[in-house]
C-alpha positions as CSV (number, residue, x, y, z in Angstrom):
1,M,27.2,5.5,10.9
2,E,23.9,3.6,10.9
3,F,22.8,1.6,7.9
4,K,20.0,-0.6,6.9
5,T,21.3,-3.9,5.6
6,I,19.6,-6.3,3.2
7,R,20.9,-9.6,2.1
8,L,20.4,-10.4,-1.6
9,K,19.7,-13.7,-3.2
10,R,22.3,-12.9,-5.8
11,K,25.9,-11.6,-5.5
12,F,27.4,-8.6,-7.2
13,K,30.9,-9.3,-8.5
14,K,31.9,-5.7,-8.2
15,T,31.0,-3.0,-5.7
16,I,28.4,-0.5,-6.7
17,L,27.6,2.9,-5.1
18,A,24.3,4.8,-5.8
19,L,23.7,8.3,-4.7
20,G,19.9,8.5,-4.7
21,S,17.5,11.3,-5.2
22,H,17.5,15.0,-4.2
23,A,14.7,14.8,-1.6
24,K,14.3,12.0,0.9
25,N,17.8,11.0,-0.1
26,T,19.5,7.7,0.8
27,V,22.8,6.4,-0.4
28,C,23.2,2.7,-1.3
29,L,26.3,0.6,-1.4
30,I,26.1,-3.0,-2.7
31,K,29.1,-5.2,-1.9
32,K,28.8,-8.9,-2.9
33,D,25.4,-9.9,-1.6
34,I,24.9,-7.2,1.0
35,V,23.0,-3.9,0.6
36,Y,24.0,-1.0,2.9
37,L,21.4,1.7,2.8
38,S,22.0,5.0,4.6
39,Q,19.3,6.2,7.1
40,G,17.9,9.7,7.5
41,H,16.0,10.5,4.3
42,L,18.0,13.7,3.7
43,D,16.9,16.8,1.9
44,L,19.9,17.8,-0.2
45,S,18.5,21.4,-0.7
46,N,19.3,21.8,3.0
47,P,22.9,22.6,3.9
48,L,22.8,20.2,6.9
49,G,21.4,17.5,4.7
50,L,24.0,18.0,2.0
51,S,26.8,18.0,4.6
52,R,25.6,14.6,6.0
53,F,25.3,13.3,2.5
54,D,28.9,14.3,1.8
55,R,30.0,12.4,4.9
56,I,28.1,9.3,4.0
57,V,29.4,9.2,0.4
58,K,33.0,9.7,1.6
59,Y,32.5,6.8,4.0
60,F,31.3,4.5,1.3
61,L,34.0,5.6,-1.1
62,K,36.5,3.8,1.2
63,E,35.0,0.6,-0.3
64,R,36.4,1.6,-3.7
65,P,33.2,1.2,-5.8
66,K,33.7,0.3,-9.5
67,V,30.6,2.3,-10.6
68,I,28.7,5.2,-9.1
69,A,25.0,5.5,-10.1
70,Y,23.0,8.7,-10.0
71,D,19.8,10.3,-11.2
72,L,19.9,11.9,-14.6
73,H,18.3,15.2,-13.3
74,P,21.2,17.7,-13.7
75,E,20.0,20.0,-10.9
76,Y,19.9,17.3,-8.2
77,Q,22.8,17.8,-5.7
78,S,23.4,14.1,-5.8
79,T,23.8,14.3,-9.6
80,K,26.3,17.2,-9.3
81,Y,28.2,15.3,-6.7
82,A,28.4,12.2,-8.9
83,V,29.7,14.4,-11.8
84,S,32.3,15.9,-9.6
85,L,33.6,12.3,-9.0
86,A,33.8,11.5,-12.7
87,P,37.5,12.0,-13.2
88,R,38.3,9.3,-10.6
89,Y,35.3,7.0,-10.9
90,R,33.1,5.4,-13.5
91,I,29.6,7.1,-13.2
92,F,26.3,6.0,-14.7
93,A,23.0,8.0,-15.0
94,T,19.7,6.3,-14.3
95,Q,16.1,7.5,-15.1
96,H,14.1,8.2,-11.9
97,H,11.1,6.1,-12.6
98,H,13.1,3.1,-13.9
99,A,15.0,3.3,-10.6
100,H,11.7,3.2,-8.7
101,I,10.6,0.0,-10.4
102,A,14.1,-1.6,-10.2
103,S,14.1,-0.8,-6.5
104,C,10.9,-2.7,-5.9
105,M,12.1,-5.6,-8.1
106,A,15.3,-5.8,-6.2
107,E,13.6,-5.7,-2.8
108,N,11.3,-8.6,-3.9
109,G,14.3,-10.6,-5.1
110,M,13.1,-10.7,-8.7
111,P,15.5,-11.8,-11.4
112,N,16.3,-9.7,-14.5
113,Q,13.1,-10.2,-16.4
114,Q,10.6,-7.9,-18.1
115,V,7.7,-6.6,-16.0
116,I,5.0,-4.0,-16.3
117,G,6.2,-1.2,-14.1
118,V,3.8,1.4,-12.7
119,A,5.7,4.3,-11.3
120,F,3.5,7.1,-9.8
121,D,5.0,10.1,-8.0
122,G,5.3,13.8,-8.2
123,T,8.4,14.6,-10.2
124,G,11.2,12.9,-12.0
125,L,13.1,14.0,-15.1
126,G,12.2,12.0,-18.2
127,T,14.5,11.1,-21.1
128,N,12.7,13.7,-23.2
129,N,13.7,16.4,-20.7
130,E,10.1,16.7,-19.5
131,I,8.7,16.1,-16.0
132,W,7.4,12.5,-15.6
133,G,5.4,11.1,-12.8
134,A,2.5,8.8,-14.0
135,E,4.5,6.2,-15.9
136,F,3.8,2.7,-17.3
137,L,7.1,1.0,-18.2
138,I,8.0,-2.2,-19.8
139,C,11.3,-2.8,-18.2
140,D,13.9,-5.1,-16.6
141,Y,17.0,-4.0,-14.6
142,K,18.9,-3.0,-17.7
143,C,16.4,-1.3,-20.1
144,F,13.0,0.3,-20.0
145,Q,10.4,1.5,-22.5
146,R,7.8,4.2,-21.7
147,V,4.6,2.7,-23.1
148,A,1.9,4.7,-21.4
149,H,1.5,7.8,-19.2
150,L,-0.9,10.5,-18.0
151,K,-1.5,13.2,-20.5
152,E,0.8,16.2,-19.8
153,I,-0.5,19.4,-18.3
154,P,1.4,22.7,-17.8
155,L,2.6,23.4,-14.3
156,L,1.6,27.1,-14.1
157,G,4.5,28.8,-12.3
158,A,6.5,25.6,-12.2
159,E,7.2,24.6,-8.6
160,A,4.6,27.1,-7.4
161,A,2.0,24.7,-8.6
162,I,3.1,22.2,-6.0
163,R,2.6,24.8,-3.2
164,Q,-0.6,26.1,-4.7
165,P,-2.4,23.0,-6.1
166,W,-5.4,25.2,-7.1
167,R,-3.4,26.0,-10.2
168,V,-3.5,22.3,-11.2
169,A,-7.2,22.0,-10.5
170,A,-7.9,25.2,-12.4
171,W,-6.0,24.0,-15.4
172,Y,-8.0,20.8,-15.5
173,L,-11.2,22.7,-15.2
174,Y,-10.1,25.1,-17.9
175,S,-9.4,22.1,-20.1
176,A,-12.9,20.8,-19.5
177,Y,-14.9,24.0,-19.6
178,K,-12.6,26.8,-20.9
179,D,-13.1,30.1,-19.0
180,R,-16.7,29.1,-18.3
181,F,-15.4,27.1,-15.3
182,L,-15.2,30.4,-13.4
183,N,-19.0,30.4,-13.3
184,L,-19.3,26.9,-11.7
185,D,-21.4,27.0,-8.5
186,I,-18.9,25.1,-6.4
187,S,-16.9,26.1,-3.3
188,F,-13.5,25.7,-4.9
189,V,-14.2,27.9,-7.9
190,K,-15.6,30.7,-5.7
191,K,-12.3,30.9,-3.9
192,I,-10.2,31.4,-7.0
193,N,-8.9,34.9,-7.6
194,K,-10.0,35.5,-11.2
195,V,-7.2,38.1,-11.9
196,K,-4.6,35.6,-10.8
197,W,-6.1,33.0,-13.0
198,R,-5.9,35.3,-16.1
199,V,-2.2,36.0,-15.3
200,L,-1.5,32.3,-15.1
201,K,-3.4,31.5,-18.3
202,N,-1.5,34.2,-20.1
203,M,1.8,32.8,-18.7
204,Y,0.9,29.5,-20.3
205,L,-0.2,31.1,-23.6
206,S,3.1,33.0,-23.7
207,N,5.0,29.7,-23.1
208,F,6.6,31.2,-19.9
209,N,7.4,29.2,-16.8
210,S,4.9,26.5,-17.5
211,P,6.8,23.2,-17.9
212,L,4.8,20.2,-19.0
213,A,4.3,17.3,-16.6
214,S,2.7,13.9,-16.7
215,S,2.5,13.6,-12.9
216,M,0.1,11.5,-10.8
217,G,1.1,13.4,-7.8
218,R,-0.1,16.6,-9.4
219,L,-3.4,14.9,-10.4
220,F,-4.0,14.0,-6.8
221,D,-3.1,17.6,-5.8
222,G,-5.6,19.0,-8.3
223,V,-8.5,16.6,-7.3
224,S,-7.8,17.2,-3.6
225,A,-7.9,20.9,-4.0
226,L,-11.2,20.7,-5.9
227,V,-12.9,18.3,-3.5
228,L,-11.6,19.9,-0.3
229,G,-12.1,23.4,-1.5
230,K,-8.5,24.4,-0.6
231,L,-6.1,26.5,-2.6
232,E,-2.7,26.0,-1.0
233,A,-0.6,23.4,0.7
234,N,2.0,23.8,3.5
235,F,4.0,20.8,2.3
236,E,4.0,18.3,-0.6
237,A,1.1,15.8,-0.6
238,E,-0.7,17.6,2.3
239,L,-4.0,17.7,0.5
240,P,-3.8,14.2,-1.0
241,V,-3.1,12.8,2.5
242,E,-6.2,14.6,3.7
243,L,-8.2,13.2,0.8
244,E,-7.0,9.7,1.6
245,K,-8.2,10.0,5.2
246,L,-11.6,11.3,3.9
247,A,-11.9,8.3,1.5
248,G,-11.2,6.0,4.4
249,E,-14.4,7.1,6.1
250,F,-16.5,5.9,3.1
251,K,-18.1,2.5,3.0
252,P,-18.3,1.3,-0.6
253,G,-21.6,-0.4,-0.1
254,H,-23.2,3.0,0.6
255,L,-22.6,4.4,-2.9
256,G,-25.2,7.1,-3.5
257,S,-26.4,6.0,-6.9
258,K,-26.9,2.3,-7.4
259,K,-26.7,2.7,-11.1
260,A,-23.5,4.8,-11.1
261,P,-20.2,3.0,-11.9
262,L,-17.7,3.2,-9.0
263,S,-15.0,4.6,-11.3
264,Y,-15.2,8.0,-12.8
265,S,-14.6,8.5,-16.5
266,F,-11.2,8.8,-18.2
267,K,-10.0,8.2,-21.7
268,I,-7.1,6.2,-23.2
269,R,-5.8,6.8,-26.7
270,H,-2.8,5.6,-28.6
271,N,-0.4,8.2,-30.0
272,K,3.1,8.0,-31.3
273,G,3.9,4.6,-29.9
274,A,2.5,5.2,-26.4
275,Y,-0.9,5.1,-24.7
276,I,-2.0,8.5,-23.3
277,I,-4.5,8.7,-20.4
278,D,-6.7,11.8,-20.3
279,A,-7.9,12.7,-16.8
280,V,-10.0,15.7,-17.8
281,P,-13.3,13.6,-17.7
282,I,-12.6,12.8,-14.0
283,F,-12.9,16.5,-13.2
284,K,-16.2,16.8,-15.1
285,D,-17.6,13.9,-13.2
286,I,-16.4,15.3,-9.8
287,V,-17.9,18.7,-10.6
288,N,-21.2,17.1,-11.3
289,E,-20.9,15.2,-8.0
290,L,-20.1,18.4,-6.1
291,K,-23.0,20.2,-7.7
292,A,-25.3,17.3,-6.7
293,R,-24.0,17.6,-3.1
294,A,-22.6,14.1,-3.1
295,P,-20.8,13.2,0.2
296,K,-17.1,14.2,-0.1
297,E,-16.1,10.9,1.4
298,E,-17.7,9.1,-1.5
299,I,-16.1,11.4,-4.0
300,A,-12.7,10.9,-2.4
301,Y,-13.1,7.1,-2.4
302,R,-14.4,7.0,-6.0
303,F,-11.4,9.0,-7.2
304,N,-8.9,6.6,-5.5
305,F,-10.8,3.7,-7.1
306,T,-10.7,5.5,-10.4
307,V,-6.9,5.6,-10.3
308,S,-6.7,1.9,-9.4
309,E,-9.1,1.2,-12.3
310,M,-6.8,3.3,-14.6
311,I,-3.9,1.1,-13.5
312,N,-5.9,-2.1,-14.0
313,R,-7.3,-1.2,-17.4
314,M,-3.9,0.0,-18.7
315,C,-2.2,-3.2,-17.5
316,L,-4.8,-5.3,-19.2
317,V,-4.0,-3.5,-22.5
318,L,-0.3,-4.0,-21.9
319,R,-0.6,-7.7,-21.0
320,K,-2.4,-8.4,-24.2
321,K,0.3,-6.5,-26.2
322,Y,3.4,-7.6,-24.5
323,R,2.3,-10.9,-22.9
324,L,3.5,-9.9,-19.4
325,K,1.5,-10.6,-16.2
326,K,3.9,-9.4,-13.5
327,V,3.1,-5.8,-12.3
328,V,5.5,-3.8,-10.1
329,L,4.1,-0.8,-8.2
330,S,6.4,1.9,-6.9
331,G,6.7,5.7,-6.5
332,G,5.6,8.0,-3.7
333,V,1.9,8.0,-4.7
334,F,1.8,4.3,-3.6
335,Q,2.4,5.4,0.0
336,N,-1.3,6.0,-0.2
337,A,-2.4,2.7,1.5
338,L,-5.9,2.8,0.1
339,L,-4.8,3.3,-3.5
340,L,-2.2,0.5,-3.1
341,R,-4.8,-1.9,-1.7
342,L,-7.4,-1.1,-4.3
343,S,-4.8,-1.4,-7.1
344,R,-3.5,-4.8,-5.8
345,D,-7.0,-6.1,-5.4
346,L,-8.1,-5.2,-8.9
347,L,-4.9,-6.6,-10.5
348,F,-5.1,-9.8,-8.5
349,K,-8.7,-10.3,-9.5
350,N,-7.6,-10.0,-13.2
351,G,-4.9,-12.6,-12.9
352,F,-1.8,-10.4,-12.5
353,K,1.1,-11.2,-10.1
354,V,1.6,-8.0,-8.2
355,Y,4.8,-6.7,-6.4
356,S,5.0,-3.8,-4.1
357,H,7.5,-2.7,-1.5
358,I,8.0,-4.7,1.7
359,Q,10.6,-2.9,3.9
360,L,11.6,0.1,1.8
361,S,9.4,3.1,1.2
362,A,7.7,3.4,-2.2
363,G,9.0,7.0,-2.2
364,D,12.3,8.5,-3.2
365,S,14.2,7.0,-0.2
366,G,14.1,3.6,-2.0
367,I,15.5,4.8,-5.3
368,S,19.2,4.4,-4.6
369,L,18.8,0.6,-4.4
370,G,17.2,0.7,-7.9
371,E,19.9,2.9,-9.2
372,A,22.5,0.4,-8.1
373,F,20.8,-2.5,-9.8
374,I,20.3,-0.6,-13.0
375,A,24.0,0.4,-13.1
376,N,25.1,-3.2,-12.3
377,Y,23.2,-4.6,-15.3
378,S,23.7,-1.8,-17.7
379,M,27.4,-1.3,-17.3
380,D,28.5,-4.9,-17.4
381,Q,26.3,-8.0,-17.4
382,R,29.2,-9.9,-15.8
383,F,29.0,-7.9,-12.7
384,F,26.3,-10.2,-11.4
385,T,26.3,-13.9,-10.4
386,T,23.9,-16.1,-8.5
387,T,25.0,-17.2,-5.1
388,T,24.9,-20.9,-4.3
């Protein structure tokens, strides 16, 4: 079997196995100061992917790991596999976004210290049993606190909202304008089937198949659908990737209105111990841009800049409150090279020390490394020593 190997600056006293995520799966074994990371980025909903996953895990089990880490989502095949091993092995559940940040920290050789973690992706189960995906964490390898996140929206039809991102855009527009949004004179709205929209709205009002999600991936889906005037996607992140390419064609010095701020509007409020970021104003601003026939490349660029400004502004608030200046960026949304560059630039400009992935993907294929580090610190602090 082929594995990616990474040598750590520190040595694990005991062998740890981590089973990774459900999609883009990798399995990670850490023995002493060597990381062995499986290759292939498996889809565990696919029988062939699950079969290969089984072979990889059995191969690693020969190393007799003391702890097996896994994602706390009960429906992940990797989770079910870990639970099946419980009678014979010590198992430990990790939270998806904490694992993202821990993975990036580990790859950068960071010690066990508190950082501001920014984890942006599509889906990960939170500790409140809701879908997370736009998370600001204060965390180290052992613990995390969710201190800020995007305001939750209902995913109308659950996973169908991923395949049909118009549902996300329509919800944001409904939040901004109520049903009056159906009268907006823009290409996207004209393509919406009004009967389908009423069915979806009633689904939400009936509290049926509309789970709440604070997902940056879904925000990108919704904005992309609105700007590109497209209703459906053939695969996850198809429209955001197209929006990123469009944004890359824009030259910031050519901003249409000299007086207009580069960032669109958004609101931050504090509620029940956490900061909540409301993205509805972004949609209002973009609607005004579309009605004014602003270049779509400009809108795409300004949206990416807006998200980077959202990160920057939130980190400034958290630095003042928690006195932390190290920011770790991870999660599949940061595979967007433009967003990553804009975010790093803004944070550097404001005096932050910024860490992002070097060799590993920011997406779910890097999560197993983070799971292993979390389990190592959480199960027993003595598992870890510094090599000389």
